[in-house]
Structure formats: structure tokens, C-alpha cells
C-alpha positions, 0 to 999 in steps of 0.5 A: 215287848222286846227288841226281838219282836220289833225285828220280827215284825219288820221281817214279816213281809220281806227280808232285810239287811241289818242296815236296812232294819236300822234304817226302817227302825228310824222310819217306823217301829223306831217311832215307838221303840228305840234301838241303836244299830249295835242293839239291832245287830246283836239281836239279829245274831241271837235270833239267828242262833235261836233259828228265829231268822236265817240269812243269806250272803249277798256278795258285794264288790270291795265290801264285806258280804251283805247278810239278808235276814228273813223270818223263819217259821219258828220266828213267825210262830214266836211272833204270833205267840207274842202278839196273842199275849196281853201287853203289860201297860207301859212304864212311864219314866219321864224326867220332865214330868218329875220336874213339873211335879217339883215345879214349886221349887223352880222358877217359871222361866226355867220350866218354860224354857224346857217346856218349849224345847220339849214342845219343839221335839213333840211338834217334830215327832208329830210332823213325822207321824203325820207325814208317814200316815199321809203316805199310806194310801191303801189301808184296805191292806192289813199291814197298812191299816195297822201301820196307820193305826200305830201312827194315829196313836202317835199323832194323838199322843203328840197332840195331847202333849202339846195341848197339855203344854199350852195348859202349863204355859197358861198356869205358869202365866197365872202363877207369875201374876199372883201376888207374892206372899211374904211370910210375916214374923209373929 
């Protein structure tokens, strides 16, 4: 996936300014694909140059004109082509999991501190997903149905991670209760 496709997905229903897209990113696609404001604006420029989106100027008093972007037929065709292609499995790059893999060289307290910090972030993300899902009251509309299904995936991912964190806590507690083996000299 690329940022361009995420932007085209957001523009498929209505036109939006770069600012609107950045805000919408934070509340929807951004939950599964990260992008900064700067990246969004740069990509909008490229999409415009490639005729995937067009914009119109909206005059504003005392401010620069607002640009409202909309997807073009070329952009919609590109989005449909991309949607029909199989997606590559995501690459996992999780520094915390690497730390867990090397946990035998660390103390349990350090691991637990970071685990708790990560769990707090996961609970916050879970609450966000659940809140957004609860606001979708009409999944008979395709757009809402697929947004809901995306949120359900996010909810289940966070729940699974939190369940795993409980297993880590339990395993580390048992680790601390084990007798310490002291090497003996021959």
C-alpha cells in the first residue's frame, strides 16, 4: 500500500482540503497507516500532477485560498486497479518484540515497565477503535460496513496484544519465582 491509495480512499466519497485529509487521517485510515501533514500535502501535489486528483480554490478572508481536492476518473481507476491486486503480507518491524526475544539478557522489571507503557498505548488505541465502531450505526451502507470491518480488525489486534501482555506478565512472575542457578566450579 502507499500513501497515494490511502488518500484516494479518503477522497472517494467527498472532496476535502489537505487539512481535512490530515484530520481525517487521524480518525480513520491513520489508525492503520501513518502519515504526517507534510507527507499528505506532498502526495496531494504528486496526485494532482498525475491527474489522479483535481482541486478547486476556495477564497478565504485574511488567509490563503483553500484547495479542495477531489478524486478524478483516473484516480478512481487507479484505486480500483490497486484494490483488485493482492496485498503483500505486512512486514513486522517491532522493536519491543526484538527486546522480548532477547529478554534473557534483561531484568524482568525493565521488561515489565516497557510492557506496561506499551499496554497503555494499546488500551488507548483499543478505546479509540471501539468508540469509532460504536458510531457506525448503519452498516447496511457499504462504506460504513467496510469501515466497521477495518475497525473490528484493529479492535481484535489490540485485544490479542493485551492478552499476550498478560501472558508475558505471568511468565515473568514465574521467572522471578524460580530459584537462581549459580554456576559451580569443577
